[in-house]
GUKOL-391654 format. One record per residue (C-alpha): x, y, z; chain. Coordinates in steps of 0.2 Angstrom, whole numbers, plus 5000, padded with zeros to 4 digits. Last residue first. Layout:
# residues N
X|Y|Z|A
...
***
This chain:
# residues 476
5085|5224|4857|A
5092|5222|4874|A
5100|5207|4881|A
5105|5203|4900|A
5116|5193|4909|A
5121|5188|4927|A
5107|5198|4936|A
5106|5194|4956|A
5098|5185|4969|A
5091|5182|4986|A
5076|5172|4988|A
5056|5174|4980|A
5043|5163|4995|A
5035|5149|4992|A
5047|5137|5000|A
5045|5146|5014|A
5058|5156|5026|A
5053|5173|5021|A
5047|5178|5038|A
5059|5167|5049|A
5073|5181|5048|A
5087|5185|5036|A
5078|5198|5027|A
5078|5197|5009|A
5090|5205|4995|A
5086|5206|4977|A
5099|5213|4962|A
5098|5217|4945|A
5081|5225|4943|A
5075|5231|4924|A
5079|5242|4910|A
5097|5238|4912|A
5100|5255|4910|A
5086|5265|4922|A
5093|5249|4934|A
5084|5245|4950|A
5091|5239|4965|A
5079|5227|4978|A
5076|5228|4997|A
5065|5216|5006|A
5057|5216|5023|A
5047|5205|5034|A
5035|5209|5045|A
5024|5199|5058|A
5007|5204|5065|A
5002|5186|5065|A
4986|5191|5055|A
4993|5206|5045|A
5006|5198|5039|A
5017|5214|5036|A
5027|5216|5021|A
5042|5230|5019|A
5048|5234|5002|A
5065|5245|5002|A
5069|5252|4985|A
5088|5256|4978|A
5088|5266|4962|A
5101|5260|4952|A
5120|5264|4945|A
5125|5250|4937|A
5141|5238|4937|A
5141|5223|4927|A
5133|5206|4922|A
5139|5197|4938|A
5133|5211|4948|A
5141|5227|4956|A
5130|5241|4964|A
5132|5261|4962|A
5117|5268|4973|A
5101|5280|4972|A
5092|5282|4988|A
5078|5275|5000|A
5064|5273|4988|A
5050|5267|4999|A
5037|5254|4997|A
5025|5246|5011|A
5014|5233|5006|A
5000|5227|5020|A
4996|5208|5019|A
4982|5196|5023|A
4987|5177|5022|A
4974|5164|5021|A
4958|5176|5019|A
4968|5185|5006|A
4964|5204|5007|A
4980|5211|5000|A
4985|5227|5005|A
4993|5245|4995|A
5006|5253|4998|A
5018|5270|4989|A
5032|5279|4996|A
5043|5291|4985|A
5057|5300|4994|A
5072|5296|4979|A
5061|5297|4962|A
5054|5281|4954|A
5040|5285|4940|A
5035|5271|4940|A
5026|5260|4951|A
5040|5246|4953|A
5032|5229|4965|A
5015|5234|4961|A
5009|5217|4959|A
5020|5210|4971|A
5010|5201|4985|A
4997|5196|4972|A
4981|5194|4977|A
4972|5206|4965|A
4983|5198|4951|A
4968|5194|4939|A
4970|5178|4929|A
4974|5175|4911|A
4971|5157|4903|A
4985|5156|4892|A
4985|5135|4893|A
5000|5137|4906|A
4994|5150|4915|A
4992|5170|4912|A
4995|5184|4923|A
4988|5201|4926|A
4991|5221|4928|A
5007|5221|4937|A
5012|5237|4941|A
5026|5244|4927|A
5018|5261|4928|A
5015|5266|4912|A
5019|5251|4902|A
5005|5241|4914|A
5013|5225|4916|A
5008|5208|4910|A
5015|5191|4916|A
5018|5175|4909|A
5017|5156|4908|A
5014|5154|4926|A
5011|5136|4935|A
5031|5133|4938|A
5030|5151|4945|A
5039|5145|4961|A
5057|5148|4955|A
5057|5154|4938|A
5061|5141|4924|A
5053|5151|4910|A
5044|5169|4913|A
5037|5174|4900|A
5034|5193|4899|A
5020|5201|4889|A
5019|5222|4889|A
5005|5231|4894|A
4994|5246|4886|A
4993|5243|4868|A
5000|5226|4867|A
5018|5221|4867|A
5024|5202|4866|A
5038|5190|4873|A
5047|5200|4881|A
5058|5188|4892|A
5062|5187|4910|A
5076|5171|4912|A
5077|5158|4927|A
5094|5151|4935|A
5094|5142|4949|A
5111|5140|4959|A
5103|5140|4976|A
5109|5159|4980|A
5099|5167|4965|A
5103|5166|4947|A
5096|5177|4934|A
5094|5182|4915|A
5086|5195|4906|A
5077|5197|4892|A
5072|5209|4877|A
5066|5200|4864|A
5051|5210|4860|A
5054|5228|4866|A
5053|5236|4883|A
5051|5255|4885|A
5056|5259|4904|A
5045|5266|4918|A
5052|5285|4920|A
5064|5291|4929|A
5068|5302|4945|A
5085|5308|4954|A
5083|5325|4949|A
5101|5327|4946|A
5101|5310|4939|A
5088|5312|4926|A
5088|5297|4920|A
5076|5293|4905|A
5090|5299|4894|A
5102|5283|4899|A
5119|5287|4903|A
5132|5272|4902|A
5127|5269|4884|A
5120|5249|4881|A
5131|5237|4871|A
5122|5221|4871|A
5126|5208|4883|A
5130|5192|4874|A
5118|5179|4876|A
5118|5164|4889|A
5132|5161|4900|A
5145|5172|4912|A
5157|5168|4923|A
5158|5178|4935|A
5176|5186|4938|A
5187|5174|4950|A
5190|5179|4968|A
5204|5169|4977|A
5198|5164|4995|A
5202|5172|5011|A
5206|5157|5022|A
5193|5152|5031|A
5185|5157|5051|A
5172|5146|5055|A
5156|5156|5063|A
5147|5142|5072|A
5128|5145|5071|A
5115|5147|5085|A
5100|5136|5080|A
5084|5146|5074|A
5072|5147|5090|A
5053|5143|5083|A
5038|5154|5085|A
5024|5142|5090|A
5006|5140|5089|A
4993|5126|5094|A
4976|5126|5091|A
4961|5117|5098|A
4946|5110|5091|A
4931|5102|5101|A
4920|5087|5099|A
4930|5076|5112|A
4941|5087|5120|A
4962|5088|5114|A
4974|5091|5128|A
4991|5094|5121|A
5008|5090|5130|A
5023|5102|5121|A
5038|5100|5109|A
5049|5113|5100|A
5064|5107|5091|A
5078|5121|5090|A
5079|5128|5071|A
5093|5126|5057|A
5081|5108|5051|A
5064|5111|5057|A
5055|5100|5070|A
5040|5102|5080|A
5033|5090|5091|A
5016|5088|5100|A
5014|5075|5113|A
4995|5070|5115|A
4982|5071|5130|A
4965|5064|5128|A
4954|5064|5115|A
4958|5055|5097|A
4963|5067|5084|A
4949|5067|5070|A
4953|5084|5060|A
4972|5085|5061|A
4975|5102|5053|A
4994|5106|5052|A
5001|5124|5044|A
5015|5116|5047|A
5021|5100|5039|A
5014|5083|5041|A
5005|5068|5054|A
5025|5062|5058|A
5021|5049|5073|A
5032|5052|5092|A
5016|5055|5102|A
5010|5067|5086|A
5026|5073|5075|A
5024|5089|5065|A
5036|5093|5052|A
5039|5111|5050|A
5033|5120|5034|A
5030|5137|5041|A
5042|5150|5050|A
5033|5153|5061|A
5022|5138|5066|A
5002|5134|5067|A
4998|5117|5074|A
4978|5115|5073|A
4971|5099|5081|A
4952|5094|5080|A
4943|5083|5093|A
4938|5062|5093|A
4930|5050|5104|A
4932|5034|5100|A
4918|5021|5102|A
4920|5005|5111|A
4916|4989|5102|A
4906|4980|5119|A
4903|4963|5124|A
4895|4957|5139|A
4892|4940|5143|A
4879|4933|5158|A
4883|4918|5165|A
4868|4909|5171|A
4865|4899|5188|A
4854|4908|5195|A
4850|4923|5182|A
4861|4940|5179|A
4850|4954|5173|A
4859|4966|5163|A
4859|4988|5164|A
4870|4996|5151|A
4883|5010|5150|A
4896|5015|5139|A
4908|5028|5139|A
4914|5036|5122|A
4932|5034|5120|A
4948|5042|5123|A
4952|5036|5137|A
4942|5021|5143|A
4927|5020|5155|A
4912|5004|5154|A
4897|5004|5165|A
4887|4989|5170|A
4870|4992|5180|A
4865|4976|5189|A
4849|4967|5190|A
4845|4952|5197|A
4854|4936|5205|A
4872|4942|5215|A
4886|4938|5206|A
4897|4926|5213|A
4909|4924|5200|A
4914|4939|5191|A
4925|4940|5175|A
4935|4953|5168|A
4942|4958|5151|A
4944|4972|5154|A
4948|4980|5169|A
4942|4978|5187|A
4928|4980|5199|A
4927|4998|5201|A
4909|5001|5212|A
4895|5011|5205|A
4881|4994|5202|A
4896|4987|5193|A
4910|4997|5187|A
4922|4990|5174|A
4936|5001|5167|A
4945|4998|5150|A
4959|4990|5146|A
4953|4980|5130|A
4950|4989|5115|A
4936|4981|5111|A
4930|4976|5127|A
4924|4962|5136|A
4914|4959|5151|A
4909|4942|5159|A
4896|4942|5174|A
4891|4924|5185|A
4877|4920|5194|A
4871|4918|5214|A
4855|4915|5224|A
4859|4922|5240|A
4853|4918|5255|A
4849|4927|5270|A
4849|4919|5288|A
4846|4924|5305|A
4848|4918|5322|A
4839|4922|5338|A
4847|4933|5350|A
4836|4947|5355|A
4817|4938|5354|A
4805|4934|5339|A
4787|4930|5346|A
4779|4912|5339|A
4775|4907|5322|A
4780|4922|5311|A
4778|4932|5296|A
4781|4948|5287|A
4796|4954|5300|A
4801|4973|5294|A
4822|4973|5293|A
4832|4985|5299|A
4851|4983|5294|A
4869|4983|5302|A
4886|4984|5299|A
4885|5000|5286|A
4869|5001|5288|A
4855|4995|5275|A
4835|5000|5277|A
4820|4989|5272|A
4827|4971|5272|A
4811|4958|5275|A
4809|4945|5286|A
4801|4927|5289|A
4798|4923|5308|A
4804|4906|5319|A
4810|4892|5311|A
4819|4880|5322|A
4837|4876|5314|A
4841|4858|5324|A
4856|4856|5334|A
4858|4835|5337|A
4856|4824|5353|A
4841|4817|5349|A
4834|4837|5344|A
4844|4849|5353|A
4836|4865|5345|A
4844|4878|5337|A
4835|4894|5334|A
4828|4903|5320|A
4824|4919|5309|A
4822|4921|5288|A
4827|4931|5275|A
4824|4942|5262|A
4833|4955|5255|A
4823|4970|5247|A
4836|4983|5253|A
4853|4974|5249|A
4866|4962|5261|A
4885|4962|5254|A
4893|4957|5270|A
4899|4974|5273|A
4883|4983|5267|A
4874|4977|5284|A
4871|4960|5294|A
4871|4962|5313|A
4851|4963|5315|A
4840|4974|5317|A
4820|4970|5321|A
4803|4979|5316|A
4788|4970|5321|A
4787|4977|5339|A
4805|4986|5340|A
4817|4974|5343|A
4835|4973|5343|A
4852|4964|5341|A
4843|4949|5332|A
4858|4938|5327|A
4870|4935|5309|A
4873|4920|5295|A
4874|4923|5275|A
4872|4910|5266|A
4877|4908|5246|A
4868|4900|5234|A
4871|4886|5223|A
4861|4874|5234|A
4850|4879|5247|A
4850|4869|5265|A
4830|4866|5270|A
4825|4874|5288|A
4819|4862|5299|A
4803|4862|5311|A
4791|4861|5299|A
4797|4847|5285|A
4807|4838|5303|A
4789|4835|5310|A
4780|4830|5294|A
4795|4817|5290|A
4795|4811|5308|A
4774|4809|5308|A
4776|4798|5291|A
4788|4786|5298|A
4779|4782|5315|A
4764|4780|5306|A
4772|4767|5295|A
4779|4759|5310|A
4761|4757|5318|A
4754|4750|5304|A
4768|4737|5303|A
4780|4735|5289|A
4785|4720|5280|A
4801|4724|5268|A
4803|4709|5256|A
4821|4705|5249|A
4822|4699|5232|A
4840|4688|5229|A
4848|4688|5212|A
4854|4671|5204|A
***
């Protein structure tokens, strides 16, 4: 059974309670929940301007408001008595200046001050993570980062990560709120061009193979990258390269050949070369086209069906064969010629044997203005004759110089022949480097019988011809 309790108060008792509550409301500073309270003292007074012992080291900011009070002993307990209200106008490291906005009595040095901060929280996430975070100019950590005790109000958040565009935004943190910032960072990229001498080297960036030289990367993340270059029979090369956002950087290196150990081998028994292909035609040893006393000769007269079979140092075998004779040109087919898989035939001027045009596999004719070997013979030949021409290809401009050095007897798998020895020097104008070739032309055979390339990095490319010699021929 519930008991009812009746409280009876006299008129005097009610009046006393109301008076006590009003007195408490006027004299006692209320306590704040979910807030940070920072306390200090008044250290100087100049009219309505005061100095307090709270500064930037305590987290004080310009515009903060606070109260001035002193503690009174009431019924044996200290109670805070409100004196004045102020606003921060200037912040120093350990103290601040403030303007009194209202007061009940004059403020004195030593009076207590109190500033209350309302708080929230801030969470910053980025993709990818590991970005530096700055709040109001101060570094606060790397993403992901969670910041509690954030003051209520506006804050400038700046996010920085190498290789990505910086991100900056203004955020407003509310009282008791957890503000979330989530950003997908955008990569900053630049261009990187790697050229090597010789070309065809493997390029690695930060340990990952990306291609062969010449290599052009158009979307390389900005920042420092380790570039490494490797090629068989050459010393590896590597270097740290800084790629800047929105800009390109070019790297060039001339690779060094590895030193090869020379191993002495016992002399091997030399066997006569095995010749395969058509039977060698009987050709007079003395050609009427050659005046060896004057050491000069005219261009040969080819007939349809004439053919020459060659073999290079790698074992590749191919044939040059006359397939047609026009009014002014001879047409030669080149089945199996290394590096000429897309070419069906070559056309040579009958008077000079300079190349006039080429034909592709579909029989389409195209000019040879950019072919470095277009004027390979330039008849008539005579000792001491020189000729030169330039090729103005944008990617590989060259100057080509020829000299007939003399006459010489050479031996090949197809036999022993008297020849003209021609020296050919090619200069790559864009890098000012040169390489030479020698070839031997035989009037008896009506074509070249031997070809030799300088053993240097200049010719170290799959697209260049290689040393080779005649192994058989047939003349109609």
